[in-house]
N, C-alpha and C positions, 0 to 999 in steps of 0.2 A: 504494500500500500504506500503510495507516495502522496504527501500533502505538503504544500508550500516548500518544496525542495528538501523536506526532511524525510528520510527513509526510516520507517518504524517496523519492527517485527514483534507483534503481540502474540507470541505463542506461549501458552501456559501448559506446563506438564502436570496434568491432573493426577496422574498416578503418584506423584511425590506429595501431593496435598491431601489425598484421600485418607491415608492412615491417621495423620494428626487430627483431621476433622472428625473421623469416626471415633477416635479416642476421646476427644473433648465432648462429643455428643453422649457417649456412654457414661462418662463421669457426671455430666450435667443431669442426665436422666436418673442415674442411680442415687445421686445425692437428694434429689427432690422426692424420690419415692418414700423416703423415711419420714418426711414431714407429713403429719396428719392434720395439724392445724397451726396456723401462725397468725397472730393478730397484734396490732399496735394501737395505742391510744396516744394521740398528740395532745400535749398540754398547752393550752393557749397561753401565749407570752412566756412559756417555760415556767409557769407557776402552778404549783400543786397545793391547793388548800388542804388543811388538815382534815376537814370533814368530807372532802371529795373522795368518792369510792369509784375506782375503775372496775368495770364489770366485763368479764370475758366469758364466752360460752364455748364449750367443746362438746362434740358428740362422740361418744364411745359406741362403736358398732360391734366390737369384738372384745368381750371381757376376759378372754383367755390370753390376749397378747400382753407383752411387757412393753412399757413405755418409759420415755424420759421426758420430763417437764422442765423447761428452762425459762428463766426470766431475762428479758432483754432490756437494758437501760441505755438511753442516749442522754448524756449530760453535756452541758456547756462548760467551757473552761472557767466561767465565773461561778460555778457551783461552789458554795463556801465550805463544804465539808469533804472529808475523805471517805465517808461511809453513807449508807442509806438504810434506815430501819423501816421495815414493812410489816404490816399486819395483813395476813392472808387467810381467807376462808375459802374452802373448797366445799361446794354443796352438791352432792350427788342427787340422782332422781328421787331417792327416798327421803331427801331433805335433812338427813343427819349430818349436820355441819361439822367439818374438821377445821380447827383454827391453828395457825402458826404465827409466831413472831420471829422474824429473821433479820439478820444484818448482812448487807452487801458491802464489800470493800471496793470503793471506786478509785482510790489512789493509794500508792505505796507510801511508806513512812517518810520518804523524801518529798512527797507531794506530787509525784508524777502520776498522771492518769493512767489507769489500766485499760486494756482493750485497744481498739484501733481508733485513729482519729483522722478527721478531714477538716482542716481549718480549725475552728474553735469548738467542734462537736466531736464527742468521743462516744464510742459504742462498745458495750461488752455484754456477752451472753454468760449468764450465771446458771450452772446446774442447780436445780431446786429439788426435784424428786427424780431419782434415778432408779432404773430397774423396778418400776412400780406397776402393780396390777390395779386396774379400776374394776372393782368387784361387780358393779352394775352396768348394764347396757343403758344407753340413753344420754340425755343432755345434762351436763354438769355446768355449774356456774363457778367461776373463780373471781372472788372479790379481793381487790388490793387497795389498801389505804396506807399512805405514808405515815410513819411514826416518829418523825424528827421533831425535836423541841425547838421551836423558833419563836421569836418575840411576837410576831404578828400573825402566827398560825398559817403563814404562806411560805412554802418552800420554793425558793427560786433557783433556777438552773437545771432542772430536769426537763428535757425537751420532749422525750417520748418514753413510753413504757410499754412493753409487750410481753406476750407469752408465746412459747413454741412447744408444741407437743409432737414428739417423734416416736416412731417405732424403735425400740432399743436394739433389735437385731434384724 
C-alpha cells in the first residue's frame, strides 16, 4: 500500500498474539467466577455519620458451598486515623442476627496507607469471614455502621465501603 510516498507494511502475525490473548482471557474469566456478589456504597462528600447504616444484600443459593466474605475500604489521604472500627450485623433469612465489632488497620505505624493507591485515594480488601458456610439458603442482609469516636459524630475521609462474597474454592 502506498500513501503520500510512504510505503507501509501492516502485516500482523496473529499466531504470536493468540496465546497471550487466550491466557489473559482464561485468567480474567477464572478470577470472576469466584465472585458471587460484590457491592459498594459511596459516601457522599466522604462523610460517614455515626448513625448511618450501610445495608448490603447477598443471596445464598447453595448452603453447602464454602465462602469468603471480605470488606473493601476506599479512604482518602486526609482520613485522620490509622484504623476503622465497625459494627457489623449479618441477618440470615431466619432473622437470627449475628453481631460483630471489628477493627480494620488502614495505615502502618509509620503512617503509610495500606493497600493500593491512585492519587489521594487508597483501597484495601480486608478478609472478614473466611472458609464460612451460610447455613440457610436465601437472602441475607449485612448491616455496617462505623464505630469511630469523633467530636461531631461524622467520620471524614472514607470515600467508599463495600463487601465481596467469593466462593472459597
